[in-house]
C-alpha positions, 0 to 999 in steps of 0.5 A, a space after each residue: 705812970 701819970 697823975 693826969 688821965 691817959 688814953 689812947 688812939 685807936 686805929 685797929 690796925 696792929 700797931 695801936 692794938 699792940 700798945 692799947 692791949 699792953 695797957 691793958 695789961 698794966 693796969 686795972 683801970 679802964 682804958 679810954 681810947 678814941 677813934 673817927 669816922 668818915 663817910 668815905 669807907 675807904 678812909 673809915 677805919 671806924 668798925 674795926 677799932 670799935 671791934 678791937 675796943 670791944 674784945 679788950 675792953 676798952 671805954 672807946 669813944 668813936 665820933 663820926 664826922 662829916 667831910 664839912 668838919 673837916 673842910 672847916 678845918 683849912 681855912 685854920 691850917 696856916 694859924 694852927 702850923 709854926 709851919 707848913 705840914 702839908 700832909 692832909 691827914 693832918 685835919 682828921 687828927 686835929 679833930 681825934 685830938 679835940 675828942 681825946 681831950 674831952 676826957 685825957 690829958 695824954 694819949 698813947 699813939 702807935 706810930 713808928 711800928 711801920 717804919 721799926 718792922 717793916 709794916 708799909 706795903 712798899 717795903 715789899 711791893 716797893 723794894 721788889 719794883 726798885 730791885 726789877 727796875 735797876 736790872 733793866 738797861 737805862 735807855 729801856 727804863 727811859 723809854 718805858 718811863 716816858 710811856 707810862 707818862 704819856 698813857 691815858 688813865 683807862 690804860 693805867 687802870 687796866 694795867 693796875 688791874 693786870 698787876 694784881 689789885 691793890 698792888 701799889 696801894 688802892 687809895 691812890 689813883 692809876 695816875 699816880 701809880 704809873 707816875 710813880 713807876 715812871 719815876 722809879 725807872 727814871 732814877 739813877 740808884 736805889 736812893 734815887 729811886 726810893 724817893 721816887 717812889 715815896 712821892 705822892 705826885 710830881 710838879 716842877 714849882 719852885 723858882 730855882 731847880 726843881 724843888 728839894 733835891 733828894 740825896 743818900 744820907 741815911 741810905 745804908 744797910 745790910 738790905 734793901 728793905 733795911 735801907 728804905 726802912 732806916 731812911 723812913 726813921 730818919 726823916 718821914 717819921 720824925 719830919 712828917 708823921 710825929 711833926 703832924 701829931 704833935 702839932 695837932 695834939 698840941 693844939 687840943 692841948 692834949 700831950 701825946 706819947 709813942 711808946 714803940 719808939 722807945 729807945 730800947 725798942 728801936 734797939 731791938 728792931 735793929 737786932 732783927 733780921 728783915 727774914 724776922 720782921 718780914 713772913 709770907 709776904 707781910 711786914 711786923 711778923 714780931 707785932 703781929 704775933 703779939 698782937 694776936 695774944 690779945 686779939 683774934 687774928 681774924 680782927 687784924 687780917 684786913 688791908 692796911 688803910 691810910 688815915 687820910 682824906 679824898 683830897 682829888 675830890 676836894 680840890 675840885 669841888 669844896 677846895 677849889 676857891 681856897 686854892 685858886 685864892 692862895 695860889 694866885 699869880 700876885 701871891 705867889 709872886 710875893 712869896 717868891 718859892 714858886 714859878 707862877 707860871 709852873 703852879 698854874 701850869 700844874 693847876 691846868 693839867 688838874 683841871 685837865 683830868 691828872 689826878 696825881 698832881 693833887 697832892 703838889 697842888 695842895 702842898 703848894 696852897 697850904 705853903 701859899 696860905 701860910 706865908 699870906 697868913 703870917 705876910 712872909 715872903 722870900 722873895 
């Protein structure tokens, strides 16, 4: 209920489909839905969203943006955010919010479904990896981790092929996946193993220690998958995903609402056992069954696609000059959070082919662009 026009973000996934489907049942008015399309098919959810919109009968807006449109936003990131937000999907979220605001004042999103009902592949495959790693003697784990960290890209790609297509996701490089597995093998316990699995790339850039320290806060629950989902609900969801959507939408003066995070739904999700949330190797079984009452299952049975960008390629081409500018030694030294020598070393390794360092470099660049823009120093 609202006294202003209301719409919804529609990715074509289970969560946004369910939210929009329930909206169509709650009103006789046509629902406006929005998605954006990209040139790269790995990140393009446009066709799936359009098919869902047609099935549900929404007034759908799908706008195609080029990489140039996204890249043009990068210099303004420090101005947009009160504090650094290093999730690269912040860029397409900004564009999506601007498109939606042309027609509505409030937009609903499907955020929260993955964390509440087990939608990420890591809850299934990652849990198996962590459990298997804990059964290996510690000395053998360390040796195996070292071997993975020093393996060439071609060998890691071969191992990924043997493990099965998309075993740990398809949007990250074999080197990044190898480093994830190595970090899990080096971890001292379950909580540290999961923290290692969540990291994209590893780089010790900070002046003191090796960056933010992980702890066991919130690591509780009857099963490993319960513990993984709880940590995500306490950290990743509010500190990353919801922050990203809030900052991006408010930049466009668009209000966003997250119906799946209604406290009654959150409480209900915790009354369900993992055997109900996970069926036949898939998570979100209850949400999937509900969504299939609204659209044919064939429209929902597709690989999970992250809302992200080709960051590695950008940092080696279009964003190279920007990145080098904000990470120049004088700026890094002045801000005082990162060790300039470590930053230069990571950049050199990335130039040498270490693709898995793209996100740490991007995060450091966003941080230092923010510090540079606002003349902030921690030294």
